[in-house]
KETIGU-787126 format. One line per field, with one value per residue (C-alpha): residue number from 1; residue in three letters; x, y, z. Coordinates in steps of 0.02 Angstrom, whole numbers. Layout:
<bavos>
seq = c(NUM:...)
type = c(ALA:...)
east = c(X:...)
north = c(Y:...)
up = c(Z:...)
</bavos>
This chain:
<bavos>
seq = c(1:2:3:4:5:6:7:8:9:10:11:12:13:14:15:16:17:18:19:20:21:22:23:24:25:26:27:28:29:30:31:32:33:34:35:36:37:38:39:40:41:42:43:44:45:46:47:48:49:50:51:52:53:54:55:56:57:58:59:60:61:62:63:64:65:66:67:68:69:70:71:72:73:74:75:76:77:78:79:80:81:82:83:84:85:86:87:88:89:90:91:92:93:94:95:96:97:98:99:100:101:102:103:104:105:106:107:108:109:110:111:112:113:114:115:116:117:118:119:120:121:122:123:124:125:126:127:128:129:130:131:132:133:134:135:136:137:138:139:140:141:142:143:144:145:146:147:148)
type = c(MET:ARG:ARG:SER:GLY:GLU:GLY:CYS:SER:ALA:VAL:ALA:ASP:VAL:TYR:GLU:THR:THR:ALA:ARG:ALA:ILE:LEU:THR:GLN:GLY:THR:LEU:VAL:LEU:LEU:ALA:GLY:LYS:ALA:SER:GLU:ASP:PHE:TRP:ILE:LEU:PRO:GLY:GLY:HIS:VAL:GLU:GLU:GLY:GLU:HIS:ALA:LEU:GLU:ALA:VAL:ARG:ARG:GLU:CYS:TRP:GLU:GLU:ILE:GLY:THR:ALA:LEU:ALA:ASP:LEU:ARG:LYS:LEU:THR:LEU:LEU:PRO:SER:ILE:TRP:THR:ARG:ARG:GLY:ASP:VAL:VAL:HIS:GLU:THR:MET:HIS:LEU:TYR:ALA:ALA:THR:VAL:ARG:ARG:GLY:PRO:THR:GLY:VAL:LEU:PRO:SER:GLY:PRO:GLU:ARG:GLN:THR:LEU:LEU:ARG:TRP:ALA:SER:VAL:ASP:ASP:VAL:TYR:ALA:GLY:ARG:VAL:ALA:LEU:VAL:PRO:VAL:ALA:VAL:TRP:PRO:TRP:VAL:VAL:ARG:VAL:ALA:GLY:SER)
east = c(3504:3483:3614:3547:3589:3529:3445:3436:3469:3407:3576:3575:3702:3641:3719:3700:3762:3753:3802:3846:3925:4041:3949:4048:4038:4214:4278:4103:4031:3844:3785:3617:3533:3371:3303:3299:3485:3639:3752:3767:3798:3845:3695:3647:3571:3541:3578:3420:3428:3479:3526:3699:3784:3799:3610:3581:3686:3601:3427:3457:3536:3393:3268:3359:3415:3319:3476:3563:3748:3885:4057:4010:4157:4185:4315:4318:4224:4233:4193:4161:4084:3998:3860:3687:3563:3648:3650:3815:3810:3920:3917:3991:3988:4013:4087:4074:4120:4023:3991:3828:3810:3632:3617:3746:3884:3824:3638:3554:3464:3282:3252:3085:3114:3045:3121:3297:3393:3536:3683:3845:4001:4178:4317:4390:4225:4220:4404:4408:4254:4145:4019:3981:4000:3982:4058:4229:4304:4238:4333:4498:4400:4301:4463:4543:4396:4334:4502:4584)
north = c(-924:-1108:-1233:-1361:-1542:-1716:-1728:-1538:-1489:-1340:-1254:-1088:-958:-793:-627:-479:-300:-238:-89:-132:-40:-85:8:31:94:87:-89:-162:-195:-204:-360:-403:-571:-667:-797:-923:-903:-970:-826:-637:-502:-320:-202:-143:-228:-229:-83:-50:-19:161:189:248:134:277:306:118:98:246:184:3:46:163:26:-107:-14:151:252:380:348:465:484:374:335:212:78:-32:-128:-307:-455:-621:-791:-879:-1005:-962:-1104:-1206:-1065:-996:-807:-701:-536:-370:-267:-80:-78:75:116:227:254:234:378:353:275:214:98:-80:-38:-103:18:-27:-27:-29:-201:-328:-476:-407:-461:-352:-388:-307:-416:-383:-385:-535:-632:-593:-625:-787:-851:-861:-758:-827:-668:-688:-667:-708:-574:-438:-503:-410:-249:-270:-298:-147:-30:-89:-145:25)
up = c(-2318:-2277:-2329:-2449:-2463:-2430:-2260:-2242:-2062:-1962:-1979:-2071:-2119:-2048:-2104:-1987:-1979:-1801:-1694:-1514:-1370:-1228:-1090:-931:-755:-689:-726:-745:-917:-954:-1045:-1123:-1145:-1153:-1033:-1176:-1214:-1126:-1179:-1161:-1292:-1288:-1292:-1465:-1614:-1800:-1914:-2014:-2201:-2234:-2051:-1997:-1870:-1745:-1753:-1736:-1579:-1496:-1544:-1497:-1329:-1289:-1333:-1233:-1079:-1080:-1051:-1160:-1190:-1132:-1211:-1359:-1472:-1615:-1583:-1736:-1869:-1806:-1918:-1831:-1856:-1712:-1676:-1608:-1580:-1716:-1843:-1907:-1880:-1993:-1900:-1952:-1793:-1778:-1604:-1492:-1313:-1194:-1011:-917:-795:-736:-565:-440:-499:-519:-521:-678:-792:-817:-1003:-1090:-1172:-1051:-1144:-1126:-971:-912:-798:-748:-762:-710:-838:-747:-767:-953:-987:-885:-976:-819:-919:-1092:-1195:-1384:-1505:-1434:-1546:-1429:-1276:-1307:-1338:-1177:-1080:-1163:-1128:-958:-890:-905)
</bavos>
C-alpha cells in the first residue's frame, strides 16, 4: 500500500509473512542475497496463501539452495520493521533453525535459483555487522543458534 500525500514519493509500506531458516554448518551461517542488493537475508521466503509456515520454509529453502533441511525446528515468530530500497517492510517471520549436511563445511550448496547468491558467514561477521544481515531482529537468534 503506497502512502499518499502531496508530492507522493516512491516509498511504500510493504507487509510480508515469511518463513526463514538459520542454516548452519558448525559456527557458519548460510545467507542469501541478490547481486542488485547491498544486504543479505536468511534463506526462505514468502508464505503462500493457505500454506503452513513449515511447508513454506522447506519449499523456499529447496528452491533457493537445492538442499533438504536436517533437524528443522521452529524458534519463534519474529515481527520486525526494516527498510528495503526505500520501502518500509513490515515482516512477520516464522523463524526456524536447521543444519545443512550436504557437502563439506564451508562449501556452498548450488541451488536451482540462478538469481540467488549464497555465502557462508561467521557468527562474528554477522554480530559485528561486517555482513549486512537484515532484519536486525534476527541477529540475536543467529548468534544463539550458530554461536553455540
